[in-house]
C-alpha distance (Angstrom), angle and dihedral (degrees) to the residues before:
residue distance angle dihedral
M1 . . .
Y2 3.78 . .
L3 3.80 137.5 .
R4 3.78 120.5 -103.6
P5 3.83 118.1 -158.3
Y6 3.80 120.6 -135.5
S7 3.77 133.1 -176.2
I8 3.78 134.7 -168.0
M9 3.82 126.2 -167.8
R10 3.79 121.5 -151.3
N11 3.79 123.5 -171.2
L12 3.79 106.7 -150.3
G13 3.78 93.8 -165.8
T14 3.76 127.6 -144.1
C15 3.78 100.6 -61.4
A16 3.79 137.3 67.3
V17 3.82 98.9 -98.9
V18 3.80 115.9 144.4
I19 3.82 112.1 -130.5
P20 3.79 133.1 176.1
L21 3.79 113.6 -111.4
T22 3.80 87.1 -131.2
G23 3.77 131.6 9.9
N24 3.79 91.4 -141.5
A25 3.79 131.4 84.5
I26 3.79 92.5 -121.3
K27 3.80 112.5 168.5
T28 3.78 121.6 -154.2
P29 3.83 136.9 156.5
G30 3.79 91.7 -119.6
V31 3.76 145.9 -0.1
A32 3.81 137.2 -160.3
I33 3.80 117.2 -147.6
T34 3.79 118.1 -166.0
A35 3.79 131.5 -174.1
A36 3.80 115.6 -139.0
R37 3.81 116.0 -100.1
A38 3.79 90.2 -128.4
N39 3.82 93.3 61.3
T40 3.78 117.2 118.3
G41 3.81 93.8 -171.4
Y42 3.78 138.2 43.4
V43 3.79 132.7 -84.9
Y44 3.80 114.7 -146.9
I45 3.83 118.0 -153.7
G46 3.79 123.3 -160.7
T47 3.78 146.7 95.0
S48 3.80 126.3 -34.5
N49 3.81 90.1 -73.2
V50 3.82 94.8 52.5
A51 3.80 114.8 153.2
S52 3.79 139.3 154.6
T53 3.80 87.1 -88.2
D54 3.85 98.1 40.9
Y55 3.81 116.7 45.1
I56 3.80 146.4 122.2
A57 3.81 93.6 -136.4
D58 3.80 137.1 3.8
L59 3.79 113.8 -151.3
G60 3.77 125.3 -159.8
A61 3.80 122.6 -167.4
G62 3.81 109.7 -44.4
D63 3.80 94.1 -0.2
Q64 3.80 120.5 139.0
V65 3.79 136.4 -163.1
V66 3.81 124.2 -164.3
L67 3.79 116.6 -155.5
T68 3.78 120.3 -168.2
A69 3.79 131.0 174.3
E70 3.80 87.9 -130.9
Q71 3.81 94.0 61.4
F72 3.81 88.1 57.6
G73 3.81 90.7 53.0
W74 3.81 98.2 -96.9
A75 3.81 105.1 108.7
N76 3.82 95.7 172.8
A77 3.82 97.8 37.9
E78 3.79 130.9 97.3
I79 3.79 133.7 -134.4
N80 3.82 116.9 -123.9
L81 3.80 103.7 -134.4
G82 3.80 90.6 -162.1
E83 3.80 87.4 70.9
I84 3.82 96.6 55.9
F85 3.78 114.7 94.1
A86 3.78 135.9 -173.9
V87 3.77 137.9 -161.0
G88 3.79 130.9 -174.7
D89 3.76 121.8 -133.5
T90 3.78 120.3 -95.4
T91 3.80 98.2 -114.3
G92 3.81 92.5 103.0
T93 3.79 95.4 -104.7
V94 3.79 125.8 135.8
S95 3.77 111.4 -113.7
V96 3.78 122.1 -164.3
A97 3.79 124.1 -169.3
W98 3.81 125.6 -163.9
L99 3.75 118.2 -154.2
G100 3.80 116.9 -159.6
R101 3.77 127.5 -174.5
V102 3.79 141.4 155.4
D103 3.79 128.6 -133.3
E104 3.77 133.6 -167.7
D105 3.77 115.2 -105.2
D106 3.78 124.2 -168.9
A107 3.80 95.1 -161.8
C-alpha cells in the first residue's frame, strides 16, 4: 500500500456564491486547502452556509489550512470533502482554491 496525492482546483469567480470544493463524497483523513498566490481577496472555507462572518478558515493570497480528522479528536475517522464549501469575498476579485489530499492505493 502507498499514498497517492491528488489535487483539485476550484475557481470561485468574482461573486459571493458558495460552492462545494468537490461535488463528490470523497472521504480522506486530511486535506490541505490553499488560496492562490495571485488572489487579491479572501477565500472563506466552511460548511454549506460559509460566509465572511461564519467560517472555519479565511485564506488570503497564498494562505493554507490543513484539516485532519485527528485534530478534531477522531484519529481513525475521515473527512467528507463533499461537505467542505468555499466562497470568495465580495470585492470583485477572482479567488482560486486548491484542494489537496492523499488516498491509499494498493497498486
